[in-house]
N, C-alpha and C positions, 0 to 999 in steps of 0.2 A: 725313089729311084733305085736304091740298093736292092730292094726286094726284086725288082725286075732284072737287075744284073745277076743276082743269085739264081733266079729262075732260068735265065738264058744259059748261064754257066753250069747249072744243075749241081750246085755245091752248097754246103752250109757256110755259115758266117766264118767259122774257124778256118776252113780251107780257103775261103776268099781272102781272109787276112794274110795267110801264108803266101798266096799268089801275089798280093799287093807288095808284101815285104820283099819277095823275090824280085819283082819288077824294080822296086826302089834300089835294091842291092845292085842289080845289073846296071841301072842308070848311074849310080854312084861310081861303080867300077869303071864305067866308060869315061867319067869325068876326072878320075884321080890318076895321079902319076905313080904312086907307090902305096904300100900298105898304110903308112902313117897318114897320108892325105885321104885315103879311103876311110879310115877310122874317123877322121875329123868330119868328113862329109856325112857319114852315117849317124853320128851323134848330134848333128846340128838340128835342133827342133825347128827353128825358123825355116831352114832349107827344106826339111821334110814337109812342113805345113804348106809351103809354096808349091812344092812338087805335087802334093796331094790335091790341092785346088786345081792344078793343071790336069791331073788324072781324072778328077770329077768331070771336068769339061769334056775330055775325050770319052769318058764313059757315057755321057749323054748321047754322043754319036753312036756308040756301041748299042745302047738300048734302042735308039731310033732305027738303026739298021737291023738289029737282031730280033725285034719283036715278032717278026713273021716266022722266025725259026725256033721259037720256044717249043721244046719237046721234039724237035725234028733233027737236031744235031746230036752226035755222040758227045759225051763230056770232053773227050780229047779234042775233037774238032771245034767245039765251042771255045775251049781255051785258046786254040790256035787263032780262031776268029777274033777273040778278045785281044790277044797280043798284037795281032796285025792292026786292029782298029785303033788301039792306043799308041801305036808305034810313033806317031808324030811327037810324042812327049820326049822321045830320045834325042831329038834335035834341039830341045829347049834347055836353057840354063839361066840362072839368075846370077849375073856377075857379082853384084854387091853381096848377095847372101853366100856365095861360094867363097869370096874373099874373106868375109867375116868368119866363115867356118875354118878356112885355112889358117887364119891369124889367131884363132883361139887355142 
């Protein structure tokens, strides 16, 4: 599935990794109260793993909807489409994992 995501986005694996990290940073920022809590969320491996599984679920929708657009979207428009498609992830959070991250 990653190959299809990369094709639709028209980017290499490194650029995709940076996009994912940017999305995770934005998600953590929206869930944190200050710089200290942001840092705790960012370094929590269990929280990232949970978030990434949620991202993969949303990416399946992206691939399903975006297959018809392979090669037809500009890279900028493809990224906008990606961010819009995965946006439901921004409403999710794992209370136990976030509590664990804050307490560490």
